[in-house]
Structures are given as C-alpha cells and as structure tokens.
C-alpha positions in Angstrom: 68.7 -0.1 -81.4 71.7 -1.8 -82.6 73.4 -4.3 -80.0 76.6 -5.8 -80.2 77.3 -8.7 -78.0 78.5 -8.2 -74.7 82.1 -8.8 -74.0 82.2 -10.1 -70.2 83.5 -7.4 -67.6 83.8 -9.7 -64.5 86.6 -10.3 -62.1 89.4 -11.9 -64.3 90.1 -15.2 -62.2 94.0 -14.6 -62.8 95.2 -14.6 -59.0 97.9 -12.2 -59.8 95.1 -9.8 -60.3 93.3 -10.1 -57.1 96.5 -8.3 -55.4 96.2 -5.9 -53.2 97.8 -3.2 -55.3 95.6 -3.1 -57.7 92.4 -4.5 -56.3 90.7 -0.9 -56.2 90.8 -0.8 -59.8 89.0 -4.2 -59.7 86.2 -3.1 -57.6 85.5 0.1 -59.5 85.2 -2.4 -62.5 83.0 -4.8 -60.6 80.7 -1.9 -60.0 80.6 -0.8 -63.4 82.5 2.6 -62.1 84.9 2.3 -65.4 85.4 5.7 -65.9 87.4 5.8 -61.9 89.2 2.5 -62.6 90.7 4.3 -65.8 91.6 7.4 -63.5 92.9 5.1 -60.8 95.0 2.4 -63.3 96.3 5.7 -65.6 97.3 6.8 -62.1 99.0 3.4 -61.1 100.6 3.0 -64.5 102.5 6.5 -64.2 104.2 5.3 -61.2 104.6 1.3 -62.3 105.1 1.5 -66.2 106.3 -1.9 -66.4 103.0 -3.4 -64.6 101.6 -5.9 -67.1 99.1 -6.7 -64.7 97.6 -3.5 -64.5 98.4 -2.2 -68.5 96.1 -5.3 -69.3 93.7 -4.7 -67.0 93.6 -0.7 -68.0 93.5 -1.8 -71.7 90.1 -4.0 -71.0 88.8 -0.6 -68.9 89.5 1.1 -72.2 87.8 -1.6 -74.3 84.8 -0.9 -72.0 84.6 2.8 -73.0 85.2 2.5 -76.5 88.7 3.4 -76.4 90.1 0.6 -78.8 93.2 2.2 -80.4 94.7 2.6 -77.0 93.6 -0.2 -75.6 95.7 -1.7 -78.2 98.8 -0.2 -77.5 98.8 -0.8 -74.3 97.9 -4.5 -74.6 101.2 -4.7 -77.2 102.7 -3.1 -74.3 101.6 -5.6 -71.6 103.0 -8.1 -74.3 106.5 -7.3 -73.9 106.6 -7.2 -70.4 104.3 -10.6 -69.6 103.5 -12.8 -72.5 101.8 -15.5 -70.9 100.0 -13.7 -68.5 96.3 -15.0 -68.7 94.2 -11.5 -69.1 96.5 -10.5 -72.2 95.1 -13.4 -74.1 91.7 -12.5 -73.2 91.9 -8.7 -73.5 93.3 -9.5 -77.1 90.4 -12.0 -78.0 88.0 -9.0 -77.1 89.9 -6.6 -78.8 90.0 -8.6 -81.7 86.2 -9.3 -81.8 86.1 -5.8 -81.2 88.0 -5.2 -84.5 85.1 -8.1 -86.0 88.6 -9.9 -86.3 86.5 -12.9 -85.4 88.7 -15.9 -86.3 92.2 -14.6 -84.9 89.8 -13.8 -81.5 88.6 -17.2 -81.5 92.2 -18.7 -81.5 93.5 -16.4 -78.9 90.4 -17.2 -76.8 90.8 -20.9 -77.3 94.2 -20.1 -76.1 93.3 -18.4 -72.9 90.9 -21.4 -72.0 93.3 -24.0 -72.6 95.8 -21.9 -70.1 92.8 -21.7 -67.7 89.0 -23.1 -68.0 88.2 -20.2 -65.6 84.4 -18.8 -65.8 86.0 -15.6 -67.2 87.8 -17.4 -70.0 84.8 -19.5 -71.0 82.8 -16.3 -71.4 85.4 -15.0 -73.5 85.5 -18.0 -75.6 81.6 -18.0 -75.4 81.3 -14.7 -76.8 83.7 -15.7 -79.8 81.8 -18.7 -80.4 78.5 -17.0 -80.8 80.4 -14.2 -83.3 81.3 -16.9 -85.5 77.9 -18.5 -85.3 78.6 -21.0 -83.4 75.3 -20.3 -80.8 74.7 -24.2 -79.6 78.5 -24.3 -78.2 78.8 -20.8 -76.4 75.3 -21.8 -74.9 77.1 -24.5 -73.6 79.8 -23.2 -72.4 77.7 -20.1 -70.5 75.2 -22.7 -68.7 78.4 -24.2 -67.6 79.5 -20.9 -66.1 76.3 -20.7 -64.6 76.2 -23.7 -62.8 79.6 -22.7 -61.4 78.7 -19.2 -60.5 74.4 -18.9 -60.5 74.6 -15.1 -60.0 77.4 -14.2 -62.8 75.1 -11.7 -64.6 77.7 -11.7 -67.1 76.8 -15.1 -68.0 73.3 -14.5 -67.9 73.7 -11.0 -70.1 76.0 -13.0 -72.6 73.2 -15.5 -73.2 70.6 -12.9 -73.4 72.0 -11.4 -76.4 72.7 -14.8 -78.2 68.7 -15.5 -77.4 67.8 -12.6 -78.9 69.4 -12.9 -81.8 68.2 -16.0 -82.6 64.7 -14.4 -82.1 64.2 -16.1 -78.5 62.8 -12.5 -77.4 61.3 -13.7 -74.0 64.3 -16.5 -73.1 66.3 -13.1 -73.7 64.3 -10.7 -71.5 64.3 -13.3 -69.0 67.8 -13.5 -68.8 68.5 -9.7 -69.2 66.2 -8.9 -66.5 67.8 -11.5 -63.8 70.9 -10.2 -65.5 70.3 -6.2 -64.5 68.9 -7.3 -61.2 72.7 -8.4 -60.2 74.3 -5.6 -62.0 72.1 -2.6 -63.1 75.1 -0.5 -64.3 75.3 -3.2 -67.3 73.6 -0.3 -69.7 74.2 -2.8 -73.2 72.0 -4.9 -71.6 69.5 -1.7 -70.6 69.6 -1.3 -74.6 68.9 -4.7 -75.2 65.8 -4.8 -72.6 64.4 -2.0 -74.3 64.9 -3.3 -77.4 62.6 -6.8 -76.6 60.3 -4.0 -75.7 60.3 -2.2 -78.7 60.0 -5.3 -80.7 56.4 -6.3 -78.7 55.4 -3.2 -79.3 55.7 -2.0 -75.4 57.2 1.2 -75.6 56.4 2.7 -72.5 58.0 -0.4 -71.0 61.5 0.7 -73.5 61.0 4.3 -71.9 61.1 2.6 -68.3 64.0 0.6 -68.5 65.9 3.4 -70.4 65.1 6.0 -67.9 66.0 4.0 -64.9 69.4 3.1 -67.0 70.4 6.8 -67.3 69.6 7.3 -63.5 71.8 4.4 -62.9 74.8 6.2 -65.3 74.1 9.3 -66.0 77.4 9.7 -67.6 76.4 7.0 -70.2 76.0 9.2 -73.5 74.8 5.8 -75.6 72.0 5.5 -73.0 71.0 8.7 -73.6 70.8 8.9 -76.9 68.9 5.4 -77.0 66.4 7.2 -74.2 66.2 10.0 -76.8 65.4 7.9 -79.5 62.6 6.0 -77.5 61.3 9.7 -76.5 61.2 10.0 -80.7 58.8 7.1 -81.1 56.7 7.8 -78.6 55.7 11.2 -79.8 57.9 13.3 -77.1 60.0 14.7 -79.5 60.4 17.6 -77.1 62.1 15.7 -74.8 64.0 13.7 -77.3 65.3 17.2 -78.2 66.3 18.2 -75.0 68.1 14.8 -74.3 70.2 15.2 -77.5 71.3 18.7 -76.9 72.3 17.7 -73.1 74.7 14.7 -74.9 76.1 17.0 -77.8 76.8 19.5 -74.6 78.6 16.7 -72.9 80.0 15.5 -76.0 79.8 17.8 -78.8 81.7 15.4 -81.4 79.2 12.4 -80.9 77.9 11.5 -84.2 75.2 9.9 -83.3 73.9 12.2 -81.1 73.8 14.7 -84.0 72.4 12.2 -86.3 69.2 11.2 -84.3 68.6 15.3 -83.5 68.4 15.5 -87.3 65.8 12.7 -87.6 63.7 14.1 -84.6 63.6 17.3 -86.5 63.0 15.4 -89.4 60.0 14.3 -87.8 58.9 17.5 -87.1 59.5 18.4 -90.4 61.9 21.3 -89.5 64.0 20.5 -92.7 66.5 23.6 -92.2 67.3 22.1 -88.3 67.6 18.4 -89.2 69.7 19.4 -92.3 72.1 21.6 -90.0 72.6 18.4 -88.0 73.4 15.8 -90.8 75.8 18.2 -92.1 77.4 18.6 -88.6 77.4 15.1 -88.3 79.0 14.6 -91.8 81.8 16.9 -91.2 82.4 14.9 -87.7 82.5 11.5 -90.2 82.7 12.1 -94.0 81.9 8.3 -94.4 78.4 8.3 -92.9 76.5 6.9 -95.8 73.2 6.7 -94.0 73.6 10.7 -93.1 74.1 11.3 -96.8 71.1 9.2 -97.7 68.8 11.3 -95.2 70.5 14.5 -96.6 69.1 13.5 -99.5 66.0 12.8 -98.5 65.4 16.1 -97.4 66.5 17.6 -100.8 63.7 14.9 -102.2 61.3 16.2 -100.3 61.5 19.5 -101.6 62.0 18.3 -105.3 65.5 20.0 -105.4 66.4 17.1 -107.4 69.8 17.9 -108.4 71.1 18.1 -104.9 69.3 15.0 -103.6 71.0 13.0 -106.3 74.6 14.4 -105.2 73.6 13.3 -101.5 72.5 9.8 -102.8 75.6 8.8 -105.3 77.7 9.8 -102.1 76.0 7.5 -100.0 75.9 4.6 -102.1 80.0 5.2 -102.9 80.6 5.6 -99.1 78.5 2.4 -98.8 77.9 0.4 -101.9 75.7 -1.9 -100.0 72.8 0.7 -98.7 69.9 -0.4 -100.4 67.7 2.2 -99.6 69.9 4.7 -100.9 70.7 3.2 -104.4 66.7 3.2 -104.1 66.2 6.8 -103.5 68.7 7.4 -106.4 66.7 5.5 -108.8 63.5 8.0 -107.7 65.4 10.8 -108.1 66.9 10.1 -111.2 63.6 8.8 -112.9 62.4 12.2 -111.9 65.3 13.7 -113.7 64.3 11.9 -116.4 67.4 9.1 -116.7 65.3 6.7 -117.5 68.2 3.5 -117.8 70.4 5.0 -114.8 67.2 5.0 -112.5 66.5 1.3 -113.7 69.8 0.5 -112.7 69.7 2.2 -109.2 66.8 0.2 -108.4 68.1 -3.0 -109.9 70.9 -2.5 -107.4 68.4 -2.1 -104.2 66.1 -4.8 -104.8 69.8 -7.1 -105.8 70.6 -6.2 -102.2 67.3 -6.5 -100.5 65.0 -8.4 -102.6 62.3 -7.6 -99.7 61.9 -3.7 -100.5 58.4 -3.9 -102.2 58.5 -0.1 -102.8 61.9 -0.6 -105.0 60.1 -3.3 -106.9 57.1 -1.2 -107.8 59.3 1.7 -108.6 61.2 -0.4 -111.2 57.9 -1.5 -112.3 56.9 2.1 -113.1 60.2 2.7 -115.0 60.0 -0.4 -117.2 56.5 1.1 -117.9 57.7 4.5 -118.9 60.0 2.1 -121.1 57.4 0.4 -122.9 58.2 -3.0 -121.3 55.0 -3.9 -120.4 55.7 -7.4 -119.4 58.2 -6.9 -117.4 56.4 -4.4 -115.7 53.8 -6.3 -115.0 56.3 -8.9 -112.8 57.4 -6.2 -110.9 54.4 -4.8 -110.1 53.3 -8.6 -109.1 56.6 -9.0 -106.6 55.9 -5.7 -104.8 52.4 -7.2 -104.0 53.3 -10.7 -103.3 55.8 -8.8 -100.7 52.8 -6.5 -99.7 49.5 -7.5 -101.1 48.0 -4.5 -99.6 50.0 -2.4 -101.9 47.2 0.1 -103.1 49.2 1.6 -105.8 51.1 -1.1 -107.2 47.3 -2.5 -107.5 46.3 0.4 -109.7 49.4 0.1 -111.5 49.2 -3.5 -112.3 45.9 -3.0 -113.9 47.2 -0.5 -116.1 49.3 -3.5 -118.0 46.9 -6.3 -117.2 43.6 -7.4 -119.0 41.1 -8.8 -116.9 38.9 -11.6 -118.3 38.1 -12.8 -114.4 37.5 -11.2 -111.1 40.9 -12.8 -110.0 42.5 -13.0 -106.7 44.2 -9.5 -107.5 40.7 -8.4 -108.2 39.4 -9.2 -105.3 42.1 -8.1 -102.9 41.6 -4.5 -104.5 37.5 -4.9 -103.1 39.2 -5.7 -100.0 41.4 -3.0 -99.9 38.2 -0.7 -101.1 35.9 -2.0 -98.4 38.6 -1.7 -95.4 37.2 1.1 -93.4 40.1 1.3 -91.4 42.4 2.0 -94.6 43.0 5.9 -95.4 41.6 7.9 -98.0 44.0 7.2 -100.6 44.5 3.5 -100.3 40.5 3.5 -101.2 41.1 6.3 -103.8 43.8 3.5 -105.8 41.7 0.8 -105.2 38.6 2.5 -106.7 40.6 3.5 -109.8 42.2 0.1 -110.3 38.5 -1.7 -109.8 37.2 0.7 -112.4 39.8 -0.4 -115.3 39.6 -3.9 -113.9 35.8 -3.9 -114.0 36.1 -1.6 -117.7 38.0 -4.5 -119.1 35.0 -6.7 -117.9 32.8 -5.2 -119.7 30.9 -3.9 -116.5 30.7 -0.1 -117.4 27.5 0.4 -114.7 30.1 -1.0 -112.2 33.1 0.8 -113.5 31.6 4.1 -113.4 30.7 3.3 -109.5 34.2 3.2 -108.8 35.2 6.0 -111.0 33.1 8.3 -109.3 34.1 7.1 -105.8 37.5 7.4 -106.5 37.3 11.0 -108.3 35.4 12.2 -105.1 37.8 11.0 -102.9 40.7 12.5 -104.7 39.2 15.6 -105.3 38.2 16.1 -101.7 42.2 14.9 -101.0 43.6 17.7 -103.1 41.0 20.1 -102.0 40.7 21.6 -105.8 39.4 24.8 -106.1 38.3 25.8 -109.6 37.9 30.0 -108.8 41.5 29.5 -108.6 42.1 28.3 -112.3 39.5 30.5 -113.6 41.6 33.1 -111.9 44.9 32.4 -113.4 43.5 32.3 -117.5 41.9 35.5 -117.0 45.2 36.6 -115.3 47.0 35.6 -117.9 44.8 37.4 -120.6 45.1 40.7 -118.9 49.0 40.0 -118.9 49.6 39.6 -122.2 49.1 43.0 -123.6 52.6 43.9 -121.5 54.3 40.9 -122.8 53.5 41.7 -126.6 55.2 44.8 -126.5 58.7 43.4 -126.0 57.9 40.4 -128.2 61.0 39.2 -130.5 61.3 39.2 -134.1 62.5 35.5 -135.3 65.4 37.3 -138.2 67.4 38.1 -135.1 66.7 35.4 -132.1 68.8 32.3 -134.2 68.9 29.5 -132.5 71.3 26.1 -132.8 67.9 23.7 -132.5 64.1 24.4 -133.1 62.0 23.9 -130.2 58.8 22.2 -130.7 55.5 22.5 -128.5 52.8 20.3 -128.6 50.1 20.8 -126.3 46.2 20.8 -125.7 44.4 19.7 -123.1 45.5 16.4 -121.4 44.2 13.1 -123.2 43.9 14.9 -125.8 46.7 12.7 -128.1 49.3 14.9 -127.0 51.6 12.0 -126.2 50.8 9.8 -129.6 51.5 13.4 -131.8 54.9 13.6 -130.1 55.8 10.1 -130.2 55.0 10.3 -133.9 57.4 13.5 -134.4 59.8 12.0 -132.3 60.2 8.9 -134.4 61.8 10.8 -137.1 65.8 11.0 -136.9 66.4 14.6 -136.4 63.8 14.8 -133.7 64.4 14.6 -129.7 61.4 13.9 -127.8 61.6 15.7 -124.7 58.1 14.5 -123.1 56.7 16.4 -120.5 59.3 19.4 -119.6 58.2 21.8 -116.7 60.7 24.2 -117.9 58.0 26.4 -119.8 56.1 26.8 -116.2 58.6 27.0 -113.8 60.5 29.9 -115.8 57.6 31.6 -117.1 54.4 31.3 -115.2 55.0 34.6 -113.1 55.5 36.5 -115.9 53.1 34.9 -118.1 50.3 36.0 -115.0 51.4 38.9 -114.3 53.0 38.2 -111.0 56.6 39.6 -112.1 57.3 42.4 -113.9 57.9 41.7 -117.4 60.5 43.8 -120.0 62.7 43.2 -122.5 65.3 42.1 -119.8 63.0 39.5 -118.2 61.7 38.3 -121.7 64.9 37.8 -122.6 66.3 36.0 -119.7 63.0 33.6 -120.3 64.2 32.7 -123.4 67.5 32.2 -122.6 67.0 29.8 -119.9 64.4 27.7 -121.6 66.5 27.2 -124.4 69.4 26.2 -122.5 67.4 24.0 -120.3 66.0 22.2 -123.7 69.3 22.3 -124.9 70.5 19.8 -122.3 67.1 17.4 -122.9 68.2 18.0 -126.7 70.8 15.3 -127.0 72.1 17.6 -130.1 69.2 16.9 -132.2 68.0 19.5 -134.5 64.8 19.6 -133.5 63.4 19.0 -129.7 59.7 18.5 -128.3 58.0 19.7 -125.4 54.6 18.0 -124.9 53.4 19.6 -121.9 49.7 19.9 -122.7 49.7 22.8 -120.3 52.1 25.2 -122.2 48.8 26.3 -124.0 49.0 28.6 -120.7 52.1 30.0 -121.5 51.9 30.9 -125.2 51.8 33.9 -125.6 55.1 34.5 -123.7 56.6 31.7 -125.4 55.6 33.3 -128.9 56.8 36.5 -127.6 59.9 34.9 -126.2 60.9 32.2 -129.1 59.5 33.2 -132.0 61.3 30.1 -134.2 59.1 27.9 -132.0 57.0 25.4 -133.9 53.4 25.1 -131.9 51.4 22.1 -132.3 47.9 22.3 -131.1 46.1 19.2 -130.5 42.2 19.2 -131.0 40.2 16.4 -129.6 36.1 16.0 -129.4 35.4 17.8 -126.1 33.3 14.5 -124.9 36.0 12.5 -125.2 38.6 14.5 -123.8 36.2 15.6 -120.6 36.0 12.1 -120.4 39.2 10.5 -121.0 40.6 12.6 -118.0 37.8 11.9 -115.5 38.7 8.1 -116.0 42.6 8.9 -115.4 44.1 9.1 -112.0 47.1 11.8 -112.3 50.2 11.4 -110.3 50.6 15.2 -110.3 48.5 17.3 -107.8 47.8 19.5 -110.1 44.8 18.5 -112.3 42.5 18.8 -109.6 40.0 19.8 -111.9 39.9 16.4 -113.7 38.1 14.6 -110.8 34.6 16.4 -111.3 33.2 16.4 -114.5 31.5 19.8 -114.2 35.0 20.9 -113.1 36.5 19.3 -116.2 33.6 20.5 -118.8 34.4 24.0 -117.4 38.1 24.0 -117.8 37.8 23.0 -121.1 35.5 25.6 -121.6 38.0 27.7 -119.9 40.9 26.0 -122.2 38.8 26.8 -125.8 38.2 30.6 -125.2 42.2 31.4 -124.3 43.4 29.0 -127.5 40.9 31.6 -129.4 42.5 34.6 -127.4 45.9 33.5 -128.6 44.9 32.5 -132.4 43.5 36.7 -132.5 47.3 36.9 -131.8 48.9 34.6 -133.7 46.9 33.2 -136.2 49.5 31.6 -138.4 51.8 30.4 -135.7 48.9 27.8 -134.4 49.0 24.4 -136.1 45.7 22.9 -135.4 45.9 18.8 -135.4 42.7 16.8 -135.1 43.1 13.7 -133.2 40.4 12.0 -134.8 41.4 12.9 -138.4 44.8 11.6 -137.4 43.4 8.2 -136.4 41.1 7.9 -139.8 43.9 9.2 -142.4 47.2 8.8 -140.5 49.0 9.2 -143.6 47.6 12.3 -144.9 48.0 14.3 -141.0 51.1 13.2 -140.0 52.8 14.2 -143.8 51.0 17.6 -142.8 52.4 17.6 -139.4 56.1 16.5 -140.5 55.9 19.5 -143.4 54.7 21.9 -140.9 57.5 21.8 -138.4 60.2 21.5 -141.4 61.6 18.2 -141.7 62.2 16.0 -144.7 59.3 12.9 -144.5 60.1 9.8 -143.3 58.1 6.6 -142.9 59.0 6.1 -139.1 56.9 8.4 -138.3 54.1 6.3 -139.2 54.7 3.6 -136.7 55.1 5.1 -133.8 54.3 2.2 -131.5 57.6 1.0 -133.0 59.7 4.1 -131.1 61.7 2.3 -128.4 61.6 6.3 -126.6 60.5 6.1 -122.7 57.2 7.8 -122.3 56.5 9.0 -118.6 52.8 10.1 -119.6 49.3 8.6 -118.6 49.6 7.4 -121.8 52.5 5.4 -121.3 50.9 2.2 -122.5 48.4 3.4 -125.0 51.2 4.8 -127.3 52.6 1.3 -127.4 49.8 0.5 -130.0 49.0 1.1 -133.4 47.2 4.2 -134.3 43.9 3.3 -134.0 39.9 4.2 -134.5 37.2 4.6 -132.0 39.0 6.0 -128.8 37.1 9.2 -128.8 33.4 7.1 -129.1 34.6 4.9 -126.1 32.8 7.7 -123.7 29.6 7.1 -125.0 29.7 2.9 -123.3 28.8 5.2 -120.0 26.6 7.4 -121.6 23.6 5.5 -119.7 25.2 6.2 -116.6 26.3 10.3 -117.1 22.7 11.8 -117.2 23.6 13.8 -119.9 26.4 15.7 -118.7 28.6 15.0 -122.0 25.3 15.3 -124.7 25.7 18.2 -126.6 28.9 20.2 -125.6 
C-alpha cells in the first residue's frame, strides 16, 4: 500500500477558529467526521460567504476528503478576504504539499511558523521538511510538539511516517499504534500499520488492523480497498472481490477499486473479468500506465502478441519511467522477432531499474540470438549477481561459457540441484546446466547422469504422450489424398518471391543450412516460423474441411505472412524443422516453393535432441531416448510417404557430407534453389543475422566435422540404445 505523509488535521490554534460560531465544525473535524464537518461548513458558508475563517477551515476539510481542486478555490477566496489569517498560510502549505510543490509549500509553512510557533504550525512545517528530505529537522520539530502536547496523535502519526520511510519499522509501528489509540479514525495511519505488518510478513495482523479501521470508518473507500488487497494476499480472493464490489457500488468511478478488482481476477486466472475491470479503469483515466501494462500482461499470457505490443507501447508512452512495461515490451518484441527493438526496450528497463534480474537475463538472451555472445555472458552474470539462485540464467550461461574447472557458478548450480525445497523446474534447469558444464570438463559419466535426471524431470512436467504424436502422423497421412485433389499448378500460382522451406528433424542441421542460404544477398532468413502450423495443421490433419477455397486461403495467408517477414527479398526461408508434417499441404498449396530436407545420422540426431533443453513445450518426445528414436522412425516413414508423392520436389541435403565437402554441397544447394553463386555462402559464421534457435551459439562457428560422432562419448552409459539404429 502506498503511503503519503500525513498533513496534520489537529485543531488550529488560531484563536479565531475557536469562536463559537464554527465550533461544531471543529469538533466534527477533530473527531474524524470530515463529511459532517464539510456539510456543516457548506451550510455556514452559504449564510456567511465572506467568513475567511470558515472558508479556510472548509478548504482544510476538503483536503482531508481528497478534494484538492475545490479546496484551492476556497483558499483563494479566503485569502482575498483576510490574507493575514494564520490558517490560510497553513492550508496553503498543505495544498502545495499535496500538489508536490515542496519548495513552495516550505515557504508558506515557514511564514506560518514565523507568525506563530504553535503546535499546528510546527507540524505543518515538519511535514514540509520531511517532504524535502530534511528528516532530522522534521523529527526535532515533531518532538518539540510532543513535549508540548504529549497526547498529540498528529505528532506521533507524523513521526511514524518519517520512521517508516527511513525503515525504522518498529519505531514507526510504536508511534503509529499510540496515535491510533488516541484517534482511531486516522485511516492513513491504519494503512501504515498494516503496511508494516505486511513488510514483516504478518498478514493476519495487517488484516485485523484494516478490519478495525473499516468498522471505525465504514465510509472510507481507501481503507476498504486496502482491506481487499490484504484479503487477496491472504488467499481470500472471494472476500476481496466482495469488498471491492461494495466499493464500486458505493463509488463506481473509483479507478483504484476497478484496478484492484482486475488484479484479483487476474490472480484467479479469470482473464476476461480482469480485462473488463482494467478497461473500465482506463475508460475512467486513460493515463494509467500500470493498467495498460496489466492488460498487456494478459494479452502476453494468451500469446496475443500484437495486442500485448499495443498495450505495452501505450504504457511506456504514458509513463516512460515504468521499467516493467519496457521489460514486458521487450519480451513481446522478442516473440514477434523484432530483435533490435527488443534489445532497446530491455536496455531502457534496466537503465530505469538495474535491479531487474529477469530483464538482464532477457537482454542476454537477445544478445545471444544476435550472436553477441560475450555481451550475453555479461548479462547472464549480472542477472546471477542479483539473484544467484536464478536457475534458468545459470543454464543459459553454460551455453556461452566453456568450463575449465568446477568454479563457484558450477557449485551454485549444484546447490540448486541438491536443494529439495526447490521446485521441479529449478532442478531441471540446474541439471541441464550441470550436464553441459560436466561435458566441457570431460566428465561424460557425470554429464550423462545430469542429462538423465534433467530429461526425466522435463518429461514428467510436460506429461508427454508419444501416442498423441503417432496419431497426428497417421491423421496427416490419411488426410493427404483429399488435399491432393485440389493441388494447385505452379504455372497458375505466380508470386513475387520464392519461399524456401528448410525442414527435417530438430537438431539435424537446419539452422546451419538456413545460415548458409541466408548469407546470399537475395535471401532473407525468416527463422523458425509458425505460420504453416498455425494456419495449416487443422487442414493437414483432417480436423478442418479441405476444398479449393480452403487450400487457396491457406496459400494466401501463408504467403502474406511470409512477405511481411521477407523485407523485400526475392527468396525467404522458413526453417521450422517440423514443417515436414505439413509438407503435403505446402506442396499442394505453394507449388513454387523450394523444399530442402536436411538429413543427418540418426544416432547423432537422437542424442543431440536428448541433450537439449528446448524452450518450447512442443517437443516432449526429446526427453526420452526411446521416444526420440520412435519419433525419428515415424518422421522417416512420413518423409518416405511424401517422397512417393513428390519425388522431384524434395532436395535431400546430407549434413555429414556438408561438413566434409562444404563447397561442393553448398554449390549444389544454391544451384537447386535457383540462385547465382556467391562466395559468402561458404562463411555462414560471418553472417550477423539473428538466430533464435537451440543452435544460436554453434552457428557462430565455422563449419566443422565430427559433431555427428560426439554421441559416442556417451556410448558406455547408453546400454546400446543408439547402436545400429
């Protein structure tokens, strides 16, 4: 809960304000009945519109009721009538303080103090000094008031606020509770006490304080909102909703109530209700950057990246200093493939809040994608310096670091792995990180143990079912004859550019092949695009009806999406390995497409998948060697199926031959695509394009031989699993 410094509402010591004619309003004020005081004074001012004393007092009451605009108008009127009135100077200081004009407020408070060194003037000056960061002077003044008036609730309340801000929580609690024992209606103070209890992890005490305050001031909306927030923290979301709905019935234009209600629904995963609440809050106040950020988070969770981008951009325009919105915008832009813009957003976020460990990590991941591996390592290390148990950052760091010893970071991964209090994901991330480090150290037996544990944990977490994948393979085969009936002819399907599909098993070398092809001046490397899957899986598997119209719709939608990615190039690649599933649909709908099928040694591919932690949850088969082998067998069968239909459409590129005779194989590849020869294709490691795949580190190296033999280091521990497959 956000706290503000209490501007004292004690009885003004100006003698004129004790006059019998306004005494009832003073009594209402001093007993915390501000609305009664307001009503009484409005009635009085209607009868005596030129009474400066009453106008000044009414302005103070309006300030206490959060009606600063009208309070300012009344003070202007009162000043015109009696500019020398002490209470006017005090209330001008209060108003300026509320408007965050601290220096001007301090000048008015000093004038009032110079006019009368009474407790009221001293507390107003103390409030201004505290707002200016002059805490020691403020406390000295407050303690003088306490000496003069030992039961001044306002004095103890003011000192409690300062102590809270300087982290003297127990001192603040003692002063605040004493002030509340004198004046229990000081609701801001109840919120302060509740905040202290929350900071000390005592939610039940915070709840009791706010419940008591709510009973004392049933009309106080801020207390109810604070109460609902603590109910939410305590896990009683239903009560939080009831309290907030009561507030909204009482004050339907209270944006805080709508925001908090949205937060409760968001916590309960009631996305639609949360969205409705946040949108209502924005309709009441379009300048709420936090709310736009929350709406972006909801869209991000649903992978509605375009909507998320719009909300986060709105948030950072409204409040350029909202670090969380910049960070979320970076995540969104990263998922949309806007690497440079994503990096910029992350850098702005950590510039505003250097303590954001997750943003340093995300910045590192972008730099890794862009091939800036040294800079990526620095970011991962910054993230770990801020949060040394950040398991995912540990695993990513192992990818850009070569281990020569079991250093402190290695030992920290071991501590995470061994900590039974950690969740499965922490153990899994640490296991894969330790496996990579152990591999660097040449301890393959230890590496294998960690790979085995990591894969087991990941497979259990994903609840992968191999039979579901087999069913999809069979459905795709069964559905293709219907698709073939509507296949388009190449001479009737001209396009402005040529799609190049690079496909095969994951970890078969598709990233390297795309890097080679994208080194050509006429080719744009699109990376792993999900267009064919999102637009065509239902058609390819028979879940959606296929006819000439639906086939043409798939074609047009796919090509439109790819064109946006192509940056005007004559050729654009799509290297999602799993496009082999949709190859029949692709060939039928886009007959001009070039299809490159990357083939690699089966044992090498299966092992490469097994040793990889994939960010996506769609590759569950990789976390078991038997599942991976079975999946590879199903993939081989499907590719044989496609080759019967398209014997001349699929260009097989053997990964091992490519590494042994790169110039010969790359020349054949470039010629098959229909490109003129360019020597740049021989140096894919020099291509500075961003690569967001599991091979983002390896692809920065020169083409080298022997990677397909690396699995044999683990042969003693595999019990023959990869022999003769």
